[in-house]
C-alpha positions as CSV (number, residue, x, y, z in Angstrom):
1,M,89.2,90.0,132.6
2,A,88.5,91.0,136.3
3,A,90.5,88.3,138.2
4,G,87.1,86.4,139.3
5,H,86.0,86.2,135.8
6,E,89.5,84.3,135.1
7,A,89.4,82.1,138.8
8,I,85.4,81.4,137.4
9,T,86.4,80.2,133.4
10,F,88.9,78.4,134.5
11,E,87.3,76.2,136.5
12,A,84.1,75.5,134.3
13,R,87.0,75.2,131.5
14,V,88.1,72.0,134.0
15,L,85.0,71.3,135.1
16,L,84.4,70.2,130.9
17,Q,87.9,68.6,131.2
18,L,86.7,66.3,133.4
19,E,83.9,65.8,131.9
20,S,85.2,65.2,128.2
21,E,87.2,62.5,130.2
22,G,84.3,60.2,131.6
23,I,84.7,62.1,135.1
24,P,80.8,62.9,136.6
25,V,80.7,66.4,137.4
26,P,77.6,68.7,136.9
27,H,77.5,69.8,133.5
28,V,78.7,73.5,131.8
29,Y,77.1,75.1,129.6
30,G,79.1,78.4,130.0
31,V,80.6,81.1,131.4
32,C,78.2,84.1,131.3
33,P,80.6,87.9,132.0
34,D,78.2,90.0,133.5
35,P,77.0,88.7,136.0
36,C,80.1,86.1,136.9
37,G,79.3,83.3,136.6
38,V,79.0,79.8,135.2
39,V,75.8,78.2,133.4
40,M,75.9,74.3,134.7
41,D,73.8,71.5,136.1
42,R,72.8,71.3,139.6
43,S,74.7,68.2,141.7
44,P,71.8,65.9,142.2
45,G,72.3,64.4,146.0
46,L,72.4,65.7,149.2
47,A,75.6,68.1,150.1
48,I,75.6,66.8,153.9
49,L,75.8,63.0,154.1
50,T,75.0,62.9,157.4
51,T,71.5,63.8,156.6
52,S,70.4,60.7,154.8
53,E,68.5,57.8,157.0
54,S,71.0,55.6,157.2
55,S,74.2,54.0,157.5
56,T,72.2,51.2,155.0
57,E,71.8,54.1,152.7
58,R,75.6,56.1,153.0
59,K,77.7,53.4,152.3
60,P,76.8,52.9,148.5
61,V,78.1,56.4,147.5
62,F,81.0,56.4,149.4
63,E,82.1,53.5,147.9
64,E,81.3,54.9,144.8
65,Y,83.2,59.3,145.6
66,I,86.2,56.5,146.4
67,D,85.7,54.7,143.2
68,I,85.5,58.4,141.8
69,T,88.2,59.7,143.0
70,A,90.6,57.3,142.3
71,R,89.2,57.6,138.7
72,R,90.2,61.9,138.4
73,H,93.3,61.3,139.6
74,G,94.3,58.8,137.3
75,R,93.9,60.6,134.3
76,D,96.8,62.4,132.0
77,V,98.6,64.9,133.6
78,P,98.9,66.7,130.2
79,P,95.3,68.4,129.3
80,F,95.8,69.8,132.3
81,E,98.7,71.5,132.5
82,A,98.1,72.8,129.5
83,M,95.3,74.9,131.5
84,G,98.2,75.9,134.2
85,L,97.3,73.2,136.9
């Protein structure tokens, strides 16, 4: 398996683990071997929050981001250690 394909497969496994633990990530449908890639949902929203309409619009997004980040950091380590993280 090519190094690029291994990295893509690894990323898909991490996303699937996070999703199984209730962390909002794009749903992974599968890994395509040729061309190498992940078939997954597109996350909603803006890629760059500075393009949002106002700070009133940005504040709840940042608050949700902080909540998700805290939840992500509170996950159990063993499933990720088993993946090689």
